[in-house]
TITIFI-829530 format. One record per residue (C-alpha): z, y negated, x; residue in three letters. Coordinates in steps of 0.5 Angstrom, whole numbers, plus 2048, in hexadecimal, padded with zeros to 3 digits. Each point is the difference from the previous one (the first is absolute). Layout:
REM TITIFI-829530
ZYXAla;...
END
This chain:
REM TITIFI-829530
7EB80E7CCUnk;8057F9800Unk;8057FE805Unk;8077FF7FDUnk;8067FC802Unk;8078037FFUnk;8067FC7FFUnk;8067FF7FCUnk;8047FA7FEUnk;807802802Unk;7FD801808Unk;8017F87FFUnk;8088017FFUnk;802802807Unk;8037FA803Unk;8027FF807Unk;8037F9800Unk;7FE7F97FEUnk;7FA7FE804Unk;7FE807803Unk;7F9800801Unk;7FF8077FDUnk;8027FE7F9Unk;7FD8027F9Unk;7FC7F9800Unk;7FB804805Unk;7FE8057FAUnk;7FF7FA7FBUnk;7FC7FD805Unk;7FB806800Unk;8008007F9Unk;7FE7F97FFUnk;7FB800805Unk;7FD8077FCUnk;8007FC7FAUnk;7FC7FA803Unk;7FB804803Unk;7FF8047FAUnk;801807803Unk;8068017FBUnk;7FA8027FCUnk;7FC804805Unk;805805803Unk;8058057FCUnk;8077FE800Unk;806805800Unk;8078007FFUnk;803804806Unk;8058067FFUnk;806801804Unk;800805805Unk;803806800Unk;806800805Unk;7FE807803Unk;7F97FD802Unk;8037FB804Unk;802805805Unk;7F9801802Unk;8017FA805Unk;8087FF800Unk;806805802Unk;8048027FAUnk;8067FC804Unk;7FC7FA800Unk;7FE8007F9Unk;8078027FDUnk;8037FA804Unk;7FB7FB7FCUnk;8028037FAUnk;807801801Unk;8017F8802Unk;7FB7FD7FBUnk;8047FB7FCUnk;8028007F9Unk;7FF7FA7FCUnk;8067FB802Unk;801803807Unk;7FE7FD806Unk;7FA800804Unk;7FF806805Unk;7FD800807Unk;7FC806801Unk;7FD7FE807Unk;7FE7FA803Unk;7FE7FB7FBUnk;7FF8057FBUnk;8057FE7FAUnk;8018037FAUnk;8027FD7F9Unk;8028047FAUnk;7F88007FEUnk;7FE802807Unk;8008087FFUnk;7FC7FF7F9Unk;7FB7FC804Unk;800805806Unk;7FE8067FCUnk;7FB7FC7FCUnk;7FD7FE806Unk;800807803Unk;7FE8037F9Unk;7FA7FB800Unk;7FD803806Unk;8018077FEUnk;7FC7FE7F9Unk;7FB7FD804Unk;7FE806804Unk;8008047F9Unk;7FC7FB7FDUnk;7FB800806Unk;800808801Unk;7FF8017F8Unk;7FA7FB800Unk;8037FC7FBUnk;7FF7FA806Unk;7FC800806Unk;8057FC803Unk;8077FC7FFUnk;8047FB802Unk;8078007FFUnk;8037F97FFUnk;807802801Unk;8077FE804Unk;804801804Unk;7FB802806Unk;801806804Unk;7FC800806Unk;8067FF805Unk;8048057FDUnk;801806805Unk;8028077FEUnk;8077FF800Unk;8017F87FFUnk;7FE7FA7FDUnk;7FE7F9803Unk;7FC7FA800Unk;8007FF7F8Unk;7FF8087FFUnk;8048067FDUnk;7FB8067FFUnk;7F9800803Unk;7FC8007FAUnk;7F9801804Unk;803806804Unk;8038047FAUnk;7F97FF7FCUnk;7FC803806Unk;805806801Unk;7FF8017F8Unk;7F9800801Unk;800805805Unk;8058047FDUnk;7FD8007F8Unk;7F97FF801Unk;800804807Unk;7FC7FB804Unk;7FF802807Unk;7FF7F9803Unk;8037F97FDUnk;8007F9804Unk;8057FB7FFUnk;7FD7F9802Unk;8057FA801Unk;7FD7F9801Unk;8077FC7FEUnk;8027FB806Unk;806804802Unk;7FF807803Unk;8018067FBUnk;806803804Unk;8038047FAUnk;7F98037FFUnk;7FF802807Unk;807803801Unk;7FF8047FAUnk;7F9803802Unk;803801807Unk;8068037FFUnk;8018027F8Unk;7F98037FEUnk;7FF807802Unk;7FD801807Unk;7FA802802Unk;7FF807802Unk;7FC803806Unk;7FA8007FCUnk;7FF7FA7FCUnk;8037F97FFUnk;8057FE7FBUnk;7FB7FD7FBUnk;8027F9801Unk;7FD7FA803Unk;8047F9800Unk;7FD7FA802Unk;8047F9801Unk;7FE7F9802Unk;8067FB801Unk;8017FA804Unk;804801806Unk;8057FF803Unk;8037FF7F9Unk;8058047FBUnk;801805801Unk;7FF7FF807Unk;801807803Unk;7F9803800Unk;7FB804804Unk;7F97FE800Unk;7FC8077FFUnk;7F98027FFUnk;801807800Unk;8008047F9Unk;8048017FCUnk;8037F8801Unk;7FB7FB801Unk;8047F9802Unk;7FC7FA800Unk;8047FA803Unk;7FD7F97FEUnk;8027FA804Unk;8037FA7FCUnk;7FA7FC801Unk;7FC8057FCUnk;7FB7FE7FBUnk;7FB8037FCUnk;7FB802805Unk;805803805Unk;8038047FAUnk;7F98037FEUnk;7FE802807Unk;807803802Unk;7FF8047F9Unk;7F9802802Unk;802802807Unk;8068047FEUnk;8018027F9Unk;7F98027FDUnk;7FD805806Unk;8078037FFUnk;8008017F8Unk;7F8802800Unk;802805805Unk;8068037FCUnk;7FC8007FAUnk;8067FF7FBUnk;8008037F9Unk;8047FA7FDUnk;8027F9803Unk;8067FD7FFUnk;8017F8802Unk;8077FC801Unk;7FD7FA7FEUnk;8047FA803Unk;7FD7F97FFUnk;8057FC805Unk;7FB7FF805Unk;7FC7FB7FCUnk;8007F9803Unk;8047FD7FBUnk;806805800Unk;8057FD805Unk;803807801Unk;7FB801806Unk;7FB7FD804Unk;7FA8047FFUnk;7FB7FC7FDUnk;7FC8047FBUnk;7FD7FE7F9Unk;7FE8047FAUnk;7F9801803Unk;803804805Unk;8048047FBUnk;7FA8017FCUnk;7FC802806Unk;805806802Unk;8008027F9Unk;7F9801800Unk;800804807Unk;8058057FDUnk;7FD8017FAUnk;7F9801804Unk;804806803Unk;8038027FAUnk;7FA8017FDUnk;7FD804806Unk;806805801Unk;8057FF7FAUnk;7FC8007FAUnk;8027F97FFUnk;8078017FFUnk;8057FA802Unk;8077FF7FFUnk;8027F9802Unk;8087FE800Unk;8027F9800Unk;8047FE807Unk;8017F9802Unk;7FD7F97FEUnk;8057FA7FFUnk;7FC7FA7FFUnk;7FF8017F8Unk;7F97FD7FFUnk;7FD803807Unk;8038077FDUnk;7FD7FF7F9Unk;7F97FE803Unk;800806805Unk;8028057FBUnk;7FA7FE7FCUnk;7FC801806Unk;803806802Unk;7FF8037F9Unk;7F97FD7FFUnk;7FE804807Unk;8038077FCUnk;7FB7FE7FAUnk;7FA7FE805Unk;7FF7FA7FCUnk;
END
C-alpha cells in the first residue's frame, strides 16, 4: 500500500501576524521540497476535509469548543487571541477544522487499507492545546482527537502517541492524563504518550517520567543526534515494544533541527529519518504498519522541507 499526504491550501491562510514563525510559508516549503525530491509522484495526495464539530469533543470540553467557535473572527473583524500566542484571524477557524479533519481522514485512510501510513501537512499545529485551552500556536489538539477517534470508531485497544517536537507536548499529556477515560482496576487506559523535548524550555512546567502512560524524555540544550538516539533507544523503544500499540500517532515537530533558531538542540535530517525508521519497525511488528503522522513545529523553512522529506522517505521505506 502507498504512503499518503493530506493537506489543504486553506491551511496556509491562517495568519497570526507579520513575521510570525508559524505561517503559511511552512506548507509551501514542504510542498516545494517534495517536488524537488520527486516524492510528489510517489505518494498519494489528498485534500483534507473539515472535521465535524462533534468529533472535537473527543479531546476537548464543549465549553472550550464553543468558546473557539463563538469568538472566531469574521472577515473584517479584529484578530482574537484564544490563548497564549494562539491568535485567530478570519481564516483561522477554517484552517483549524481542516487541520483536525486531516487527522481524522488519515485514520480512515489507514484503517481502511487505502494507505499504509499518512502524513498530515497542515497547520495550525495542535500538541500544546490542552483539553480546555489553547496555547503555543495551537487551538485544538489534532493528534489527541485522532487517537481517540481511532479507539472509538475502530475499537482499537492500544494506541501510542509519540512526539519528537523540541517543545514538550503538554497539551497531549494533559488530555491523556486528565480528559481521556481513566483506567479501571483491571486494565490500562489504552494510551501511551512519549515526548522528547529540550529542557528547560517552553512550556517549562514539565515533570520527567518513565512510567506509562507518560514517558517524558528531557534533552539538554547541547543535545546532538547521538545523544537523541540514545535517549529514545533507552526510554521510548522498550516502552513501545512492551505496550504493543495497534496504531502509532506521531506529533512530528522538526524544530530541533540544528538550523532552526527556535531551539538549541542540534538534530539533522538523518536523525528524523532514524526515528522514523525505528517507529516504522515497531509499527510493522505490532500495528500492521499503521502510522499517522501530523506536522507540529519546524520554522527554518529549508530545514523543515528537507526533514519532512526524510520523514516521508522513512514511512515509505526508501
